[in-house]
C-alpha positions, 0 to 999 in steps of 0.5 A: 500500500502507498505510504502517502494518503491516497484515494481510490478510482471510485472517488475520482469517478464520482468527480469526473463523471459528475463534472462532465454531467455539469458541463466541465471537461473533466477528462481533458483536465485529467490529462493536464493534471498528469492523471491517466484516465484509463488507469486511474478510473479503475475502482481499485486504483490508488491516486496519491492525495496531492495529485487528486487534490490538484485535480479537484482544484482544477475542476473547481476553478474550471467550473466557475461554480461556487457550489461545485462540490454540492452540485457534484454530490447531487449527481447520484451514481450508485453503480460507481460504488459497487458493494458499498452501495449494496451495504448501505441499501441493506443496512437495517438502520441509519446507525448501522449504515454509517457503521458499515460506511466507516468500515468499508470507506477504504473502498472509496476514499482509500487512506485520505478520509473517512467517517467517525461518530460518537455518542453525545447524550441522546444524540449521535455526532457524525464526523467527516474526516479529511486529509486535504490541505487546500481549504477550497478543496476541503470545502467542496469535498465535504459539501459533496459528501454531505449531499451524497449521504443526505440524499442516500438516507432521505431516499429511504425516509423523508424524515431522515435529516440531521438536527444540526449540520456543522461545516468548518468553512465559512459561508461562501456567499449569501446567495450560495448559503441560501441554496445550501440551507434550502438543500440540507433543510437542517440548521447549518453552522458555518465556521465550526471546529469540525465537519459533521452532523448531529442526529437524534438517537431516535432517528439513528435507530430508525429502520431503513427497510425490511430487506432482512439479514440475508441481503446484508450478509450477501452485501458484506461478503461481496464488500469483503471480497472486493477489499481482498481482491483489491489488495491482491490486485495491487500486489500483482500489479506492483510486481509487474510494474517493478519488472517493467520499469527494470526492463525499461532501463535497457530495452522496450519491455516485452510481455514475454520477458516479464512473464518469464521473470514471474515464472508464468506463461504470457497467457497467465500474465494477461489473465492476471492483468485482466483480473486487475482491470488493465491490459498490458499496453495500458499498464506500460503506457501508464508507467511510461507516462508517469516516468516521462513527466518525472524525467522531463521535469529534470533540467539535465534530461533532454527529450531524446534522453527521455525517449531512450530511457523509456524504451522508445525506438526514436524521438518521434515515436515518443513525441507522438505518444506523449502528445496522445497522453497529454495533448501537448508535445514534450518540449511544450511540457518542459517549457510550461514547467519554467513558467509561473503557474497562472493560478495558484491557491493561496 
């Protein structure tokens, strides 16, 4: 697992597909942020927090929408969340649903966030935990998560709204504040010391439905299998990546060479990649794209050096591929690194 905080491809998909629905060119922005859509949108992929945070900031800026996070959270896409959606739908009560969301949140937020709760007299206090540092991203993220959870619970019971909602950020503007209050219904406290909500115990104990224990057991079994599969897939992909990068130092990496190193057939290698939701070429391109950006950022590496280091037959082949990945040439990318950022969050 990654040492630095990371999020899963599921979280990225919510923002990317949601942004596209709202008219923001999310996939074009993804490329400019050095994120490979094919690899990153796999549910089990790990996106480092700084990369994810920068992407969200660029989406927010491009949208020009003061309530972009809230509007993202209103884009309900249960299919994206797989077994986690099934768990929430199968929980017997609000409190049970939140407990399950806490336990299985790594399927979505990885190690960069989550939920927690504690008892407070006759109430339950639910807390939203975030690893984000940028205050703009934090605000939009927590409003998006709040909107998703709020709609999920009210889908089952219209009376399921909190007694109070707390946001650590200040009100964005009078106009936006009204829309936020109208959406959440509950009294909202801006500038609080935490992000969360208070729900009366009697509401937390309300039954959501009568699906029975069998549905919950099945959903939990699938979620456990998904967590375990993600771990195994990451282990397998990690080993394959290591061999590809090692081979890349001397020649173009070949499937047969990696398969031989792993002691399996090429067909078995392809099957393992398929189980992880990626093809050989996608994996090689993903590694090359990442390394290309890293090498090009080093002033002492010329473009022809980078092409050679990545195993390309010639510079032109590398230039074509890099433009395919990013929409710009390697020389344009190197030039952009020497220019001050046009927009920098203070």
